[in-house]
C-alpha positions as CSV (number, residue, x, y, z in Angstrom):
1,M,29.8,5.5,7.3
2,E,28.5,2.6,9.3
3,K,31.1,0.1,10.5
4,D,28.7,-2.7,9.7
5,K,28.9,-1.8,6.0
6,F,32.7,-2.2,6.1
7,K,32.5,-5.4,8.1
8,S,30.2,-7.0,5.6
9,N,32.7,-6.6,2.7
10,L,35.9,-7.2,4.8
11,K,35.8,-11.0,4.4
12,E,35.7,-10.6,0.7
13,L,38.7,-8.2,0.7
14,L,40.7,-10.5,2.9
15,T,40.2,-13.5,0.6
16,K,40.6,-11.9,-2.8
17,G,44.3,-11.0,-2.4
18,E,46.3,-7.9,-3.1
19,G,45.9,-6.2,-6.5
20,I,45.7,-2.9,-8.3
21,R,42.8,-1.8,-6.0
22,L,43.7,-3.6,-2.8
23,E,46.7,-3.4,-0.5
24,Y,47.5,-5.1,2.9
25,K,49.9,-3.5,5.4
26,E,50.9,-4.5,8.8
27,A,50.6,-1.7,11.4
28,R,50.7,-3.0,14.9
29,S,51.9,0.2,16.6
30,M,52.6,2.8,13.9
31,V,51.7,4.2,10.5
32,P,53.6,2.0,7.9
33,G,56.4,4.0,6.3
34,D,55.2,3.4,2.8
35,L,51.5,4.0,3.4
36,F,51.3,7.3,1.6
37,E,53.2,5.9,-1.4
38,T,50.2,3.5,-1.8
39,V,47.7,6.3,-1.1
40,C,49.3,8.5,-3.7
41,A,49.4,5.7,-6.3
42,M,45.8,4.7,-5.7
43,L,44.7,8.4,-6.0
44,N,46.6,8.7,-9.3
45,R,45.2,5.4,-10.7
46,D,41.7,3.9,-10.0
47,G,41.4,4.2,-6.2
48,G,41.0,1.2,-3.9
49,D,41.2,-0.1,-0.3
50,I,44.1,-0.3,2.1
51,L,43.7,-2.6,5.1
52,L,46.1,-1.8,8.0
53,G,46.7,-4.7,10.4
54,V,46.8,-7.4,7.7
55,N,50.0,-9.1,6.4
56,D,50.9,-9.7,2.8
57,K,49.2,-13.1,2.8
58,G,45.9,-11.7,4.0
59,R,46.2,-12.9,7.6
60,V,44.8,-10.4,10.2
61,T,47.6,-9.4,12.6
62,G,45.7,-6.5,14.1
63,I,46.6,-3.1,15.5
64,T,47.3,-2.8,19.3
65,V,44.5,-1.0,21.1
66,E,46.8,1.5,22.8
67,H,48.2,2.7,19.5
68,L,45.0,2.8,17.4
69,D,43.9,6.3,18.0
70,K,47.4,7.7,17.5
71,I,47.6,5.9,14.2
72,K,44.3,7.2,13.0
73,S,45.1,10.8,14.0
74,N,48.5,10.6,12.3
75,I,46.9,9.4,9.1
76,V,44.4,12.3,9.1
77,A,47.2,14.8,9.8
78,L,49.7,13.4,7.2
79,S,47.0,13.3,4.5
80,N,46.4,17.0,5.1
81,N,50.2,17.8,5.0
82,P,51.4,18.9,1.5
83,Q,55.0,17.9,2.5
84,K,53.7,14.3,2.6
85,L,50.9,14.3,0.1
86,D,50.6,17.1,-2.5
87,P,47.9,18.2,-3.1
88,P,46.5,17.0,0.2
89,F,43.5,14.5,0.3
90,I,42.1,14.1,3.8
91,L,41.6,10.5,4.7
92,F,39.4,9.1,7.5
93,P,40.3,5.5,8.4
94,I,37.5,3.4,9.7
95,E,38.1,0.9,12.6
96,V,36.7,-2.6,12.1
97,I,36.9,-5.4,14.6
98,F,37.4,-8.8,12.9
99,R,37.6,-11.9,15.0
100,G,38.6,-9.9,18.0
101,K,41.4,-7.9,16.2
102,R,41.3,-4.3,15.1
103,I,41.8,-3.3,11.5
104,L,41.8,0.1,9.9
105,Q,40.2,0.3,6.5
106,I,41.0,3.2,4.2
107,T,38.8,3.5,1.1
108,I,40.4,5.8,-1.5
109,P,38.7,7.1,-4.6
110,A,40.4,7.8,-7.8
111,S,41.3,11.5,-7.8
112,S,40.9,14.0,-10.6
113,Q,44.3,15.5,-9.8
114,V,47.9,14.2,-10.0
115,H,49.3,13.7,-6.5
116,K,52.9,13.5,-5.2
117,C,54.2,11.7,-2.1
118,N,57.3,13.2,-0.7
119,K,57.6,15.3,-3.9
120,T,57.5,12.1,-6.1
121,V,54.6,11.0,-8.3
122,Y,53.5,7.3,-7.8
123,D,51.3,5.1,-10.0
124,R,49.8,1.7,-9.4
125,S,49.9,-1.6,-11.1
126,D,49.1,-5.2,-10.2
127,D,52.6,-5.5,-8.9
128,G,52.2,-2.6,-6.4
129,D,53.3,1.1,-6.4
130,F,56.0,2.5,-8.6
131,R,57.7,5.9,-9.0
132,V,56.9,8.0,-12.0
133,V,59.8,10.5,-12.7
134,E,59.8,11.0,-16.5
135,P,58.0,14.2,-17.4
136,H,56.1,12.6,-20.3
137,R,54.8,9.8,-18.0
138,I,53.5,12.4,-15.5
139,A,51.9,14.3,-18.4
140,E,50.2,11.1,-19.5
141,I,48.6,10.7,-16.0
142,S,47.6,14.4,-16.1
143,N,46.1,14.1,-19.6
144,R,44.2,10.9,-18.7
145,K,42.7,12.5,-15.7
146,L,41.8,15.7,-17.6
147,A,40.1,13.6,-20.2
148,T,38.2,11.6,-17.6
149,Y,37.5,14.4,-15.0
150,S,36.3,17.7,-16.5
151,E,36.0,19.2,-13.1
152,N,39.8,19.6,-13.1
153,K,39.9,22.1,-15.9
154,I,41.6,25.3,-15.0
155,F,40.0,28.7,-15.9
156,K,42.7,31.3,-15.7
157,G,40.3,34.1,-16.1
158,V,38.2,33.3,-13.0
159,A,39.1,35.4,-9.9
160,E,37.9,35.4,-6.4
161,K,35.5,38.2,-7.2
162,D,33.7,35.8,-9.6
163,L,32.9,33.4,-6.7
164,E,30.5,33.6,-3.8
165,V,33.3,33.3,-1.3
166,G,30.9,34.3,1.5
167,L,29.6,30.7,1.3
168,L,32.9,29.5,2.7
169,N,31.9,30.8,6.2
170,R,28.8,28.6,6.1
171,I,31.0,25.7,4.9
172,R,33.4,26.2,7.8
173,N,30.5,26.1,10.3
174,M,29.1,23.0,8.7
175,I,32.4,21.2,8.9
176,L,33.0,22.3,12.5
177,S,29.6,21.0,13.5
178,R,30.6,17.5,12.3
179,N,34.3,17.5,13.2
180,P,35.7,20.2,15.5
181,N,39.3,19.1,14.7
182,H,38.9,19.3,11.0
183,P,41.8,21.4,9.5
184,W,40.0,23.3,6.8
185,P,38.0,25.8,8.9
186,T,41.2,27.4,10.3
187,L,42.5,28.2,6.8
188,N,41.9,31.4,4.9
189,N,39.8,31.3,1.7
190,K,42.7,30.7,-0.7
191,E,44.3,28.1,1.4
192,L,41.0,26.3,1.9
193,M,40.2,26.2,-1.8
194,R,43.7,25.0,-2.6
195,K,43.4,22.2,0.0
196,A,40.0,21.3,-1.3
197,G,41.4,21.0,-4.9
198,L,39.4,24.0,-6.1
199,F,42.6,26.0,-6.9
200,R,45.4,24.0,-8.5
201,T,48.5,23.9,-10.5
202,D,48.8,22.0,-13.8
203,F,51.9,19.8,-13.6
204,E,52.3,19.8,-17.4
205,T,51.9,23.5,-18.2
206,G,52.7,25.1,-14.9
207,E,49.6,27.3,-15.1
208,E,47.4,27.6,-12.0
209,G,43.9,28.9,-11.3
210,Y,40.4,28.1,-10.1
211,T,38.9,24.9,-11.6
212,L,35.6,24.0,-13.0
213,A,34.8,22.4,-9.6
214,A,35.4,25.7,-7.9
215,V,33.1,27.5,-10.4
216,L,30.4,24.9,-9.9
217,L,30.5,24.8,-6.1
218,L,31.0,28.5,-5.4
219,G,30.5,30.5,-8.7
220,K,28.1,33.3,-9.1
221,S,25.4,32.5,-11.6
222,E,26.9,34.8,-14.3
223,T,30.3,33.2,-13.8
224,I,28.8,29.7,-14.2
225,H,27.0,30.7,-17.4
226,S,30.1,32.3,-18.8
227,V,31.9,29.0,-18.4
228,L,29.0,26.7,-19.1
229,P,26.2,28.5,-21.1
230,H,24.0,25.5,-21.1
231,Y,24.0,25.1,-17.3
232,K,20.7,24.7,-15.5
233,I,18.9,22.3,-13.2
234,D,15.2,21.8,-13.6
235,A,12.9,20.6,-10.7
236,L,9.4,19.7,-11.8
237,V,6.1,18.3,-10.3
238,R,4.0,16.4,-12.9
239,I,1.0,14.9,-11.1
240,N,-2.1,16.7,-12.3
241,Q,-0.6,18.4,-15.4
242,F,1.6,15.7,-17.0
243,D,2.2,17.5,-20.3
244,R,3.3,20.7,-18.5
245,Y,3.9,20.9,-14.7
246,D,2.1,21.6,-11.5
247,D,5.2,23.3,-10.0
248,R,8.7,24.2,-11.1
249,D,12.0,25.5,-9.9
250,N,14.5,26.4,-12.6
251,I,17.8,26.6,-10.9
252,D,20.8,28.4,-12.3
253,S,22.8,28.9,-9.0
254,N,26.0,27.1,-7.9
255,I,25.5,23.6,-6.6
256,I,25.8,24.5,-3.0
257,K,22.7,26.7,-3.3
258,A,21.2,24.2,-5.7
259,Y,21.3,21.5,-3.1
260,D,19.3,23.7,-0.7
261,R,16.7,24.5,-3.3
262,L,16.3,20.9,-4.4
263,M,15.9,19.7,-0.8
264,A,13.4,22.5,-0.2
265,F,11.5,21.4,-3.3
266,I,11.5,17.8,-2.0
267,S,10.3,18.9,1.4
268,K,7.5,21.0,-0.2
269,H,6.1,18.2,-2.3
270,L,7.0,14.8,-0.8
271,P,5.4,13.0,2.2
272,D,7.5,12.3,5.3
273,P,5.9,9.4,7.2
274,F,6.4,9.1,10.9
275,Y,9.4,6.8,11.7
276,M,11.4,6.1,14.8
277,E,14.9,4.7,14.8
278,G,15.5,3.5,18.3
279,N,14.2,6.3,20.5
280,V,14.8,9.1,17.9
281,R,12.4,10.2,15.2
282,I,14.2,10.6,11.9
283,S,13.1,11.9,8.5
284,L,13.0,9.0,6.1
285,R,12.5,11.5,3.3
286,D,15.7,13.4,4.1
287,K,17.7,10.2,4.7
288,I,16.8,9.0,1.2
289,F,16.7,12.1,-0.9
290,R,19.8,13.8,0.5
291,E,21.6,10.8,-1.1
292,I,19.6,11.1,-4.4
293,I,20.2,14.9,-4.7
294,A,23.9,14.6,-3.7
295,N,24.4,11.9,-6.4
296,F,22.4,14.0,-8.9
297,L,24.7,17.0,-8.4
298,V,28.0,15.4,-7.7
299,H,28.2,12.8,-10.4
300,R,26.9,14.9,-13.3
301,E,29.1,15.4,-16.4
302,Y,28.8,19.2,-16.5
303,L,30.5,19.7,-19.9
304,S,27.5,18.0,-21.6
305,A,24.6,20.1,-22.7
306,Y,22.1,17.4,-21.7
307,P,19.7,19.0,-19.2
308,A,19.7,17.9,-15.6
309,R,16.1,17.2,-14.4
310,M,14.4,16.0,-11.3
311,T,10.7,15.2,-11.7
312,I,8.1,14.3,-9.1
313,F,5.4,12.0,-10.4
314,K,2.4,10.6,-8.5
315,E,4.1,7.4,-7.4
316,R,7.8,8.0,-8.1
317,I,10.5,10.6,-8.4
318,E,13.0,10.5,-11.3
319,T,16.3,12.2,-11.9
320,E,18.4,12.3,-15.1
321,N,21.7,13.9,-15.8
322,A,24.6,13.5,-18.2
323,S,27.1,10.9,-17.0
324,N,30.8,10.2,-17.4
325,Y,30.2,6.4,-17.2
326,K,32.2,3.3,-16.9
327,I,29.3,0.8,-16.7
328,K,26.4,0.9,-19.2
329,G,23.1,-0.5,-18.1
330,A,21.2,-1.3,-14.9
331,I,23.1,-0.8,-11.7
332,D,22.9,-3.3,-8.8
333,P,23.7,-1.4,-5.6
334,E,24.9,-4.6,-3.9
335,R,27.5,-5.4,-6.6
336,I,28.6,-2.1,-8.1
337,V,32.2,-1.0,-7.8
338,P,31.9,2.7,-7.0
339,F,33.4,5.2,-9.5
340,S,33.3,8.9,-8.6
341,K,32.5,11.1,-11.7
342,N,33.8,14.3,-10.0
343,P,36.1,13.3,-7.1
344,T,36.9,16.8,-6.0
345,I,33.2,17.8,-5.8
346,A,32.4,14.5,-4.1
347,K,35.1,15.1,-1.5
348,F,33.8,18.6,-0.8
349,F,30.2,17.3,-0.3
350,S,31.5,14.6,2.0
351,Q,33.4,17.0,4.2
352,I,30.3,19.2,4.8
353,G,28.1,16.2,5.5
354,W,26.0,16.3,2.3
355,A,27.2,12.9,1.0
356,E,28.5,9.7,2.4
357,E,31.7,8.0,1.5
358,L,31.7,6.6,-2.1
359,G,29.3,3.8,-2.5
360,S,27.5,4.1,0.8
361,G,24.8,6.4,-0.5
362,M,23.0,3.6,-2.3
363,V,23.4,1.4,0.9
364,N,21.5,4.1,2.8
365,I,18.8,4.3,0.2
366,G,18.4,0.5,0.3
367,K,18.2,0.6,4.1
368,Y,15.5,3.3,4.5
369,L,13.4,2.9,1.3
370,P,11.5,-0.2,2.6
371,H,10.3,1.9,5.5
372,Y,9.5,4.9,3.3
373,K,7.7,2.9,0.5
374,P,7.0,-0.7,1.6
375,G,7.8,-3.0,-1.3
376,G,9.4,-0.2,-3.3
377,V,12.5,-0.8,-5.3
378,A,14.9,1.9,-6.4
379,K,16.2,1.6,-10.0
380,F,19.4,3.1,-11.3
381,Q,20.6,3.1,-14.9
382,D,24.0,4.4,-16.1
383,G,25.2,5.3,-19.6
384,P,25.5,8.6,-21.4
385,V,22.6,9.6,-19.2
386,F,22.3,8.5,-15.6
387,T,18.8,7.9,-14.4
388,A,17.4,7.1,-10.9
389,S,13.8,6.2,-10.2
390,I,12.6,6.1,-6.5
391,P,9.1,5.0,-5.6
392,I,7.3,7.3,-3.1
393,P,4.2,6.8,-0.9
394,P,1.0,8.6,-1.4
395,F,0.6,11.8,0.5
396,P,-2.9,11.8,2.1
397,E,-4.0,15.4,2.2
398,T,-6.6,14.7,4.9
399,I,-3.8,13.6,7.3
400,I,-1.7,16.7,6.5
401,D,-4.6,19.0,7.1
402,E,-5.5,17.2,10.4
403,F,-1.8,17.4,11.5
404,R,-1.4,21.1,10.7
405,E,-4.7,21.9,12.4
406,K,-3.7,20.0,15.5
407,F,-0.3,21.9,15.6
408,S,-2.0,25.3,15.0
409,V,-4.5,24.7,17.8
410,N,-1.7,23.6,20.3
411,F,0.5,26.6,19.2
412,S,-2.4,29.1,19.5
413,V,-3.3,27.9,23.0
414,K,0.2,27.8,24.3
415,F,1.4,31.2,23.0
416,S,-1.9,33.1,22.5
417,V,-1.5,33.9,18.8
418,R,-4.4,34.1,16.3
419,G,-5.3,34.9,12.8
420,K,-2.7,35.7,10.1
421,Q,0.2,35.7,12.5
422,L,-0.7,32.2,13.6
423,K,-0.7,31.1,9.9
424,R,2.7,32.7,9.3
425,L,4.3,31.2,12.4
426,T,2.9,27.8,11.7
427,E,4.3,27.9,8.2
428,I,7.7,29.1,9.4
429,I,8.0,26.3,12.0
430,Q,6.9,23.7,9.5
431,R,9.4,24.8,6.9
432,L,12.2,24.8,9.5
433,A,11.2,21.4,10.7
434,D,11.5,20.3,7.0
435,G,15.1,21.6,7.0
436,K,14.5,24.6,4.7
437,I,16.7,27.7,4.6
438,L,14.3,30.7,5.0
439,D,14.7,34.0,3.3
440,I,13.1,37.1,5.0
441,K,12.3,38.9,1.8
442,E,10.8,35.8,0.2
443,L,8.6,35.2,3.2
444,A,7.5,38.9,3.2
445,D,6.5,38.7,-0.5
446,E,4.7,35.4,0.0
447,F,2.6,36.6,3.0
448,S,2.2,40.2,1.6
449,V,3.7,41.8,4.7
450,S,6.7,43.9,5.3
451,E,10.2,42.5,6.0
452,R,9.9,44.2,9.4
453,T,6.8,42.1,10.2
454,I,8.7,38.9,9.4
455,Y,11.7,40.0,11.6
456,K,9.1,40.5,14.4
457,D,7.8,37.0,13.8
458,F,11.3,35.5,14.2
459,A,11.9,37.8,17.3
460,R,8.8,36.4,18.9
461,L,9.8,32.8,18.1
462,K,13.3,33.5,19.6
463,E,11.7,34.9,22.7
464,W,9.7,31.7,23.1
465,N,12.9,29.7,22.6
466,L,11.5,28.0,19.5
467,V,14.2,29.1,17.0
468,V,17.8,30.3,17.1
469,F,20.0,32.0,14.6
470,M,23.2,30.1,13.8
471,G,26.2,31.4,11.9
472,S,27.3,34.9,10.8
473,P,24.7,37.6,9.9
474,K,25.4,37.2,6.2
475,T,25.6,33.4,5.8
476,G,23.8,32.0,8.9
477,A,20.2,30.7,9.1
478,Y,17.4,30.2,11.6
479,I,17.0,26.6,12.9
480,L,14.5,25.1,15.4
481,T,15.7,24.6,19.0
482,A,15.0,21.4,20.8
483,T,11.9,23.1,22.3
484,G,10.7,24.0,18.8
485,K,11.3,20.5,17.5
486,G,9.5,19.0,20.4
487,L,6.5,21.3,19.9
488,W,6.2,20.3,16.3
489,E,6.6,16.6,16.9
490,D,4.0,16.6,19.7
491,A,1.4,17.0,17.0
492,Y,2.2,13.5,15.8
493,E,1.2,11.9,19.0
C-alpha cells in the first residue's frame, strides 16, 4: 500500500483521539510490551488502527531511526508466533514520516476467528483492552463471529484429499516473489493452512477441521458443490446479444482458479489503452480490474444462493454478488470505513498479492480509472446484494487489427516464421502479455493441432528467449521474458 494513502488520513487519526478502533502507543526504541494485547483485542472486535510513536494525548513522539527496522521485523515475527498470538495473523506495519518524525501505522481488520495473546483472549471497548476469561464470554465472541463470518464454519468431513493442495506450491512461489522472508513458504501444507486460518479449532466445542474458507480457496469442484450446491460464478459479455450473451464462462472451480479465469475473461474482452507511469508502461486494465475481481471474490457471502455475476456491457462492466453488509446504499470510496466480509480469504489474497490492504483497492480504482476512462465514475452499492459498475472505454477494432498486424510483421521478419505457426505464436505472446495462464491441451484444441506441436511452439519461443517456464512442472506456468515483453511493446511505438 502506498505511504501517501496513510499520510493522508494520519492527521485525522491523530486528532480524533483513542477509541474502540484507534490506539496510540509510544515506541521510541522497542515494541511496546502490551502491543499484542491490543492487536488481539482489535482482531476479536471490529479491527482498527494502532499508531506506534504517538503518546496517549495524540502527540507524535516518533521512533528512533536506528531502531525502526528492528521494531518492524519483531512485529512481523511475533504476529506469526502462536506463543504470542494464536492463531497467528501476520502484520505488516507501514512507516509514515509526519513532521520529520517516524511513525508506524498498523491497520488491523476484524478477524473471523477468536485470537489469544499469551494464551489469553482479549476484547476491546472504548476504555481499551480487557481480558476475557469466562468460558461463556469466549463462546459469545465465537458465536458472534460465526454468525457474522460464514467462512469460519468447520467441515469435519473435509480431508486433504478433497482439496487441490498442489496449488499451495504455486501459492508459495507467489508469496516468495513478493517477500523472500515471508514465513509461510517454509511450512508444510498442514502448517501453512493452519497459519492461514484455513484449518482451525473451535474454542467452544473443541472440534477442529478445514473451514469453508479452505474449501472455497483450494477445494476441488466436487468438494465445493457438496458443501455449497448453489455455488457458481458467471462471466458474461452482452454487447450485441443483450437478451442472451456474446460470450460466457460459467465457473465452478475454487476461487484461486476463478481469479485466473475472470482475469483472462477481462483480458479477452476489455481494451487496455497505452499508459506510462514514469518510465514504465503499466496495464490500466489490470490495475483496475484486479481490484474489482478480488473484491468480487473475497467479499461475497457464499452461504447465499444469490448468483455471482460479472457482465461486460458496451460501455461498462458490472458485478453483483450476495453481501454480508453493514452499510446499505451507495458507497463513497473516500468516506467508507472498510469492513472485510471474509477476513481469512482477504488475508490470503493479500499475502499472494491479489488484493491490497483493506480499503486501498477502491483508492487504486479511483487513481487509475480517470486514465482508463476519462470522466468515468465508478459506482458501488452495498446491501443484501453488492454491485459495482465500472465505465470502460470503447475498443476500436481497427486499432487492434493494426497493432496485431504490426507485431506479426515484426515477429515474422525477426524470426522467419510464417503461416499458421506465426498466427499461433502471435496469439500465445499476446495472451502471455495479457497475463493469462495458458494450458497446452486447450491451445491444441483451439488451433486444431497436436499437443506436441504446441510444446514445439513453446520450445521455439524459449530458444529465442521470449518466454520462460516458472515454478514446478505441475503448478508452474509460462511467462514472457523481458525480451518477449519488449518485442510486444515495440509494436505500440
